[in-house]
C-alpha positions in Angstrom: 45.5 -16.8 -16.8 47.4 -17.8 -19.9 46.1 -20.4 -22.4 48.4 -23.2 -21.2 47.5 -22.8 -17.6 43.8 -22.4 -18.4 43.7 -25.7 -20.3 45.8 -27.4 -17.6 43.1 -26.4 -15.1 40.4 -27.6 -17.4 42.1 -31.0 -17.9 42.5 -31.4 -14.1 38.8 -30.6 -13.7 37.9 -33.3 -16.3 40.1 -35.9 -14.5 38.3 -35.3 -11.3 34.9 -36.3 -12.8 34.1 -39.9 -11.8 33.8 -42.5 -14.5 31.1 -45.2 -14.8 32.2 -48.4 -16.5 28.6 -49.4 -17.3 28.2 -46.3 -19.5 29.7 -45.6 -22.9 32.5 -43.2 -22.8 31.3 -39.7 -23.7 32.9 -36.3 -23.7 32.0 -34.3 -20.6 33.1 -31.1 -22.2 30.8 -28.8 -24.2 32.2 -25.8 -26.2 30.0 -23.1 -27.5 32.1 -21.2 -30.0 31.8 -17.8 -31.7 28.8 -17.0 -29.5 27.6 -13.6 -28.3 27.4 -13.7 -24.5 24.8 -11.5 -22.8 26.1 -9.9 -19.6 22.7 -9.2 -18.0 24.1 -7.3 -15.0 26.1 -5.0 -17.2 23.8 -4.8 -20.1 26.6 -5.7 -22.5 26.7 -8.1 -25.4 30.2 -9.7 -25.7 30.6 -10.8 -29.2 32.6 -13.8 -30.6 33.2 -15.6 -27.4 34.0 -19.2 -26.6 32.2 -20.7 -23.6 33.6 -24.0 -22.2 31.3 -26.2 -20.0 32.7 -29.1 -18.1 30.1 -31.3 -16.4 27.3 -29.1 -15.1 29.4 -25.9 -14.8 30.9 -23.2 -16.9 34.7 -23.5 -16.6 36.0 -20.9 -19.0 35.0 -18.0 -21.2 37.4 -16.2 -23.6 37.5 -14.6 -27.0 37.1 -17.1 -29.7 40.4 -18.3 -31.2 42.3 -17.7 -27.9 41.6 -21.3 -26.7 42.3 -24.6 -28.2 39.3 -26.9 -27.8 39.9 -29.9 -25.4 40.3 -33.2 -27.1 37.0 -35.0 -27.5 34.9 -31.9 -26.6 31.5 -31.5 -28.2 31.8 -28.2 -30.2 28.8 -26.1 -31.2 29.4 -23.4 -33.8 27.2 -20.7 -32.2 28.0 -17.9 -34.6 25.1 -15.4 -34.8 23.6 -16.8 -31.6 23.1 -15.1 -28.2 23.7 -16.8 -24.9 21.7 -15.9 -21.8 21.4 -17.4 -18.3 18.7 -20.0 -17.9 15.4 -18.3 -17.1 13.6 -18.6 -13.8 9.8 -18.4 -13.5 9.3 -17.1 -10.0 5.6 -17.8 -9.7 4.3 -21.1 -11.0 1.7 -23.8 -10.0 2.7 -27.0 -11.8 1.7 -29.7 -9.3 -1.7 -28.6 -8.1 -4.5 -26.0 -8.6 -5.2 -26.7 -12.3 -2.2 -29.0 -12.9 -2.7 -32.5 -11.6 0.8 -34.0 -10.8 -0.2 -37.3 -12.6 0.1 -35.6 -16.0 2.0 -32.5 -15.2 5.2 -34.5 -14.7 5.0 -35.7 -18.3 3.7 -32.5 -19.9 4.7 -29.3 -17.9 8.3 -30.2 -16.9 9.4 -30.7 -20.5 7.4 -27.7 -21.7 9.3 -25.5 -19.2 12.7 -26.8 -20.4 11.7 -26.3 -24.0 10.8 -22.7 -23.2 14.2 -22.0 -21.8 13.0 -22.1 -18.2 15.6 -23.9 -16.2 14.3 -23.0 -12.7 10.9 -22.4 -11.1 9.6 -21.3 -7.8 6.4 -23.3 -7.3 4.0 -21.1 -5.2 1.5 -23.7 -4.1 1.4 -27.4 -5.0 1.6 -31.0 -3.9 4.8 -31.1 -1.9 5.2 -34.8 -2.1 5.0 -34.7 -5.9 7.4 -31.8 -6.1 9.9 -33.4 -3.8 9.7 -36.6 -5.9 10.3 -34.7 -9.1 13.3 -32.9 -7.5 14.9 -36.2 -6.5 14.4 -37.7 -10.0 15.8 -34.5 -11.7 18.8 -34.5 -9.4 19.5 -38.2 -10.2 19.2 -37.6 -13.9 16.1 -39.8 -14.2 13.8 -37.0 -15.2 14.3 -34.0 -17.4 13.1 -30.8 -15.7 14.1 -27.5 -14.2 15.4 -26.8 -10.8 12.5 -26.5 -8.4 12.2 -24.3 -5.3 8.9 -25.3 -3.6 6.7 -24.1 -0.8 4.2 -26.9 -0.9 0.6 -26.2 0.1 -0.5 -22.6 0.4 -1.8 -21.4 3.8 -5.3 -20.1 3.5 -8.4 -19.7 5.7 -10.9 -22.6 6.1 -13.5 -22.7 3.4 -17.0 -21.7 4.4 -19.0 -24.7 5.6 -21.3 -26.3 2.9 -23.7 -29.2 2.8 -21.0 -31.2 1.0 -17.5 -30.1 2.2 -14.9 -29.9 -0.5 -12.2 -32.6 -0.4 -8.8 -31.7 1.0 -6.4 -30.6 -1.7 -2.6 -31.3 -1.4 -1.9 -27.7 -2.5 -3.9 -26.1 0.3 -3.5 -26.1 4.1 -6.2 -24.3 6.0 -5.3 -22.3 9.1 -7.9 -20.4 11.3 -6.0 -19.6 14.5 -2.5 -18.5 15.5 -1.9 -21.9 17.0 -2.8 -23.7 13.7 -0.7 -21.2 11.8 2.4 -21.9 13.9 1.9 -25.6 13.6 1.5 -25.3 9.8 4.9 -23.5 9.5 6.6 -26.1 11.7 5.1 -29.0 9.8 5.9 -27.6 6.3 9.5 -26.9 7.4 9.9 -30.5 8.6 8.5 -31.8 5.3 11.2 -30.0 3.4 9.3 -26.9 2.1 11.7 -24.2 1.0 9.4 -21.4 2.1 6.0 -20.6 3.4 3.3 -19.2 1.1 0.4 -17.3 2.6 -2.9 -16.3 1.0 -5.8 -14.5 2.7 -5.4 -15.9 6.2 -6.9 -14.2 9.2 -4.9 -11.3 10.6 -3.8 -12.9 13.9 -2.9 -16.1 12.0 -0.8 -14.0 9.5 1.3 -12.5 12.3 1.7 -15.9 13.9 3.1 -17.2 10.6 5.5 -14.3 10.4 6.7 -14.8 13.9 7.1 -18.6 13.6 8.9 -18.2 10.2 11.4 -15.9 11.8 11.8 -18.3 14.7 12.3 -21.3 12.4 14.5 -19.5 9.9 12.3 -20.1 6.9 11.3 -17.4 4.4 7.6 -16.5 4.1 6.1 -15.0 1.0 2.7 -14.7 -0.7 -0.3 -12.4 -0.9 -1.0 -9.6 1.5 -4.2 -10.6 3.3 -7.2 -8.3 3.0 -7.0 -7.2 6.6 -3.3 -6.6 6.7 -1.6 -3.6 5.0 1.4 -3.9 2.7 3.4 -1.8 5.2 2.6 -4.3 8.0 3.5 -7.2 5.7 6.8 -5.6 4.7 7.6 -4.7 8.3 6.8 -8.3 9.4 9.5 -9.7 7.1 7.4 -11.0 4.2 10.2 -11.4 1.7 8.1 -11.2 -1.5 4.7 -9.9 -2.2 3.0 -11.9 -5.0 0.6 -10.1 -7.4 -0.1 -6.4 -7.3 -3.8 -7.1 -7.8 -4.4 -10.0 -5.5 -2.4 -8.3 -2.8 -4.5 -5.2 -3.2 -1.6 -2.8 -3.4 -4.0 -0.3 -5.1 -5.6 0.2 -1.6 -2.2 0.9 0.0 -1.6 3.5 -2.7 -5.1 5.1 -2.4 -5.7 8.5 -0.7 -8.8 6.8 0.7 -7.2 3.4 1.4 -8.7 2.8 4.9 -12.2 3.7 3.8 -11.8 1.5 0.7 -10.8 -1.5 2.7 -13.8 -1.0 5.1 -16.1 -0.8 2.1 -14.5 -4.0 0.7 -15.0 -5.9 3.9 -18.7 -5.0 4.0 -19.2 -6.0 0.3 -17.5 -9.3 0.9 -19.8 -10.1 3.9 -22.7 -9.4 1.6 -21.2 -11.4 -1.3 -21.8 -8.3 -3.5 -19.6 -9.0 -6.5 -20.7 -5.8 -8.3 -19.8 -3.6 -5.3 -16.5 -5.4 -4.9 -15.6 -4.6 -8.5 -16.7 -1.0 -8.1 -14.6 -0.5 -5.0 -11.5 -1.8 -6.7 -12.1 0.6 -9.5 -12.4 3.4 -6.9 -9.2 2.4 -5.2 -7.4 2.7 -8.6 -8.9 6.1 -9.3 -7.9 7.5 -5.9 -4.2 6.8 -6.4 -1.9 9.0 -4.2 1.6 9.6 -5.4 2.7 10.5 -1.8 1.2 7.3 -0.3 2.8 5.2 -3.1 6.2 6.8 -2.7 6.1 6.1 1.1 5.2 2.5 0.5 8.0 1.9 -2.1 10.5 3.5 0.4 9.4 0.9 3.0 9.8 -1.9 0.5 13.3 -0.7 -0.3 14.2 -0.3 3.4 13.0 -3.8 4.3 14.2 -5.6 1.2 10.7 -6.6 0.2 10.5 -8.0 -3.3 7.4 -7.8 -5.6 6.3 -10.3 -8.2 3.8 -8.3 -10.3 2.4 -11.2 -12.4 1.2 -8.7 -15.0 0.5 -11.1 -17.8 -1.9 -13.2 -15.6 -4.1 -10.1 -15.2 -3.8 -9.1 -18.8 -4.8 -12.6 -19.8 -8.1 -12.2 -18.1 -8.7 -9.0 -20.0 -7.7 -10.2 -23.4 -8.5 -13.9 -23.5 -11.6 -13.4 -25.7 -9.5 -12.3 -28.6 -6.2 -14.0 -27.9 -5.4 -16.0 -31.1 -2.5 -17.8 -29.5 -4.7 -19.7 -27.1 -5.6 -22.6 -29.4 -2.1 -23.8 -30.0 -1.2 -23.6 -26.3 -4.4 -25.5 -25.2 -2.9 -28.5 -27.0 -0.6 -28.9 -24.0 -3.5 -29.5 -21.6 -5.7 -32.6 -21.1 -9.1 -32.5 -22.8 -11.1 -31.8 -19.7 -8.9 -28.9 -18.6 -8.8 -27.6 -22.2 -12.5 -27.3 -22.1 -12.5 -25.5 -18.8 -9.8 -22.9 -19.8 -10.8 -22.3 -23.4 -12.2 -18.8 -24.0 -15.9 -18.4 -24.7 -16.5 -18.7 -28.5 -19.7 -16.6 -28.3 -19.0 -14.1 -25.5 -22.0 -12.5 -23.9 -22.1 -8.8 -22.9 -21.3 -9.9 -19.4 -18.2 -11.7 -20.7 -17.2 -8.4 -22.4 -17.9 -6.3 -19.4 -15.9 -8.6 -17.2 -13.0 -8.5 -19.6 -13.2 -4.7 -19.7 -13.0 -4.6 -15.9 -10.0 -6.8 -15.9 -8.4 -4.5 -18.4 -8.7 -1.6 -16.0 -7.1 -3.7 -13.3 -4.2 -4.7 -15.6 -3.6 -1.1 -16.6 -3.4 -0.1 -13.0 -1.1 -3.0 -12.2 1.2 -1.9 -15.0 1.2 1.6 -13.8 2.2 0.5 -10.2 4.9 -1.7 -11.6 6.4 1.2 -13.4 6.2 3.3 -10.2 7.9 0.7 -8.2 10.6 0.1 -10.7 11.4 3.8 -10.9 11.5 3.9 -7.1 14.0 1.1 -6.9 11.8 -1.7 -5.6 13.2 -5.1 -6.5 11.0 -7.0 -9.0 10.8 -10.7 -9.9 9.4 -12.2 -13.1 6.6 -14.7 -12.4 3.9 -15.9 -14.7 1.3 -17.5 -12.3 1.1 -20.5 -14.6 -1.1 -22.6 -14.7 -3.8 -20.1 -13.8 -6.7 -19.4 -16.2 -5.3 -18.6 -19.7 -1.8 -18.5 -18.4 0.0 -21.3 -20.1 3.2 -22.9 -18.8 6.4 -21.8 -20.6 5.1 -19.1 -23.0 3.6 -17.0 -20.2 7.0 -16.2 -18.7 8.2 -14.7 -22.0 4.9 -12.8 -22.1 5.5 -11.5 -18.6 8.9 -10.2 -19.6 7.2 -8.3 -22.4 4.7 -6.8 -20.0 7.5 -5.7 -17.7 9.1 -3.8 -20.6 5.8 -2.3 -21.5 5.5 -1.1 -17.8 8.8 0.8 -18.1 11.7 -1.7 -17.6 14.4 -1.9 -20.2 14.8 -5.3 -21.9 18.0 -5.8 -19.8 16.1 -5.0 -16.6 13.2 -7.4 -17.5 15.7 -10.1 -18.3 17.4 -9.5 -15.0 14.0 -10.1 -13.2 14.2 -13.7 -14.5 18.0 -14.3 -14.1 20.1 -12.1 -11.9 17.3 -11.2 -9.5 16.2 -14.8 -8.7 19.8 -15.6 -7.9 20.0 -12.6 -5.5 16.6 -13.4 -4.0 17.7 -17.0 -3.2 21.2 -15.9 -2.1 22.7 -18.3 -4.6 26.0 -17.3 -6.3 25.9 -20.3 -8.8 23.0 -18.8 -10.8 22.0 -15.8 -12.8 24.8 -15.1 -15.1 27.0 -16.5 -17.9 30.4 -16.7 -16.1 33.0 -19.2 -15.1 32.1 -21.1 -12.0 28.3 -20.7 -12.6 26.0 -23.6 -13.2 25.6 -24.4 -16.9 21.9 -23.6 -17.2 21.8 -21.5 -20.4 19.6 -20.5 -23.3 20.9 -20.0 -26.8 18.9 -17.5 -28.8 18.6 -16.6 -32.5 18.4 -12.9 -31.8 19.5 -10.3 -29.3 17.1 -10.0 -26.2 18.7 -6.6 -25.2 17.4 -5.0 -28.4 13.9 -6.7 -28.2 12.8 -8.7 -25.2 10.5 -10.8 -27.4 13.7 -12.4 -28.7 13.8 -14.6 -25.6 11.2 -16.7 -27.4 13.6 -17.4 -30.3 15.2 -20.4 -28.7 17.9 -22.2 -30.7 19.0 -24.6 -27.9 19.0 -25.0 -24.2 21.9 -26.1 -22.0 20.4 -27.8 -18.9 22.9 -28.7 -16.2 25.6 -28.9 -18.9 23.6 -31.0 -21.3 23.1 -29.5 -24.8 19.5 -29.8 -26.0 19.3 -28.9 -29.7 16.3 -27.2 -31.3 15.3 -30.6 -32.8 15.5 -32.2 -29.4 13.3 -29.4 -27.9 10.8 -29.8 -30.7 10.6 -33.6 -29.9 10.1 -32.7 -26.3 7.1 -30.5 -27.2 5.6 -33.1 -29.5 5.8 -35.7 -26.7 4.3 -33.3 -24.2 1.3 -32.7 -26.5 0.9 -36.4 -27.0 1.1 -37.0 -23.2 -1.6 -34.3 -22.7 -3.9 -35.8 -25.3 -3.5 -39.3 -23.6 -4.9 -38.1 -20.3 -8.3 -39.7 -19.6 -11.1 -37.3 -20.1 -12.5 -38.2 -16.7 -9.5 -36.6 -14.9 -10.5 -33.3 -13.5 -8.5 -30.4 -12.1 
């Protein structure tokens, strides 16, 4: 398309945007000039480009100097900057578990945006709160990322106690196949985007799989302890969450069946030491042949895996992690106290951290094995789990994926191109004309060093340019909002 016809098309697009007399006239066109565009799929950095954004969409990309800026456009000189698609955190908990919706709305949503995360898949939370946030974000009344939500996690009933725990909006207990099917139907009717399973009973798990296929809704989550990863993949589970919590080491063990039986007996006895030892043994008995067969099944069935490496690493390294203090400032005081690492760790604390380090090293090994075998991976942080802080943890997950064997481009794809493919959405995942204008402007090249995703100069959210100063103000307000939460509020 020549320059004249290109700008004619852009002008026509602008004229189609409705006007609102009650609002002051503002340009609806944003131009990022002289920017380096990162083509994540191709692994190419296209230098000195002009990116034109009209409304909430990218409408043109061309070599700088080849286009005349539309009249009244907001022009940003982005020379020396690098433009990537907005990041997706494919495993979060921001409206439940540790994050109470009452304060998370004011603290965690702006923290995500300031971290360049323009989309999240919430893997277990208060569906009413998440739906409310989505409506506000869509209406422009709330600043936040796109949210894909499953609502409450399906898990087994808690063991009876003298004082039963109160029902949590992020949890839905199922004990029988009938309850499992009803839970799937109820969540679909409530607007859940997918079904998330935890360690449900075996017959309930297969009922969830069957009902999900029948109702046309995706189901994802952990692989329950009495279901194998092969069975989960063959049942249509679209993504397996966590290598560790889904016990993939048992599926890759030469003695996997025996290890699972030992684990069941240890759990019946509530023998924590035996459980830990059995997991170590499963790691030590890794079988290349069994792992290769499993990866082949994942590829055949289109089963994705979200490794959540950093969440396991955090358990291993939190005693010496110097970054924790500054990140704790984004949490209410009561939660800050609960999640702060021990200042005077005992030998038990150190032994526990060493055990988690062994699990992390095994997870990292299996991630590399899967990647080399062509299994599709997603980047997810598991925030807000213990020591896994919203925003920063996704960038740390990308670094762990690179350490496990992915290239920076491949790790970046796990948070951009791959989520778009997973969701079947052609409006996400790349910097291209026709795509949604959710973008991150970086001060350094992420293809040369994945840690450069943290060097955020600005964020473009649904076409709106959020400068570094604006993002810093968001962070300051988030810290203030966290500090203002009453101490009595508990997780």
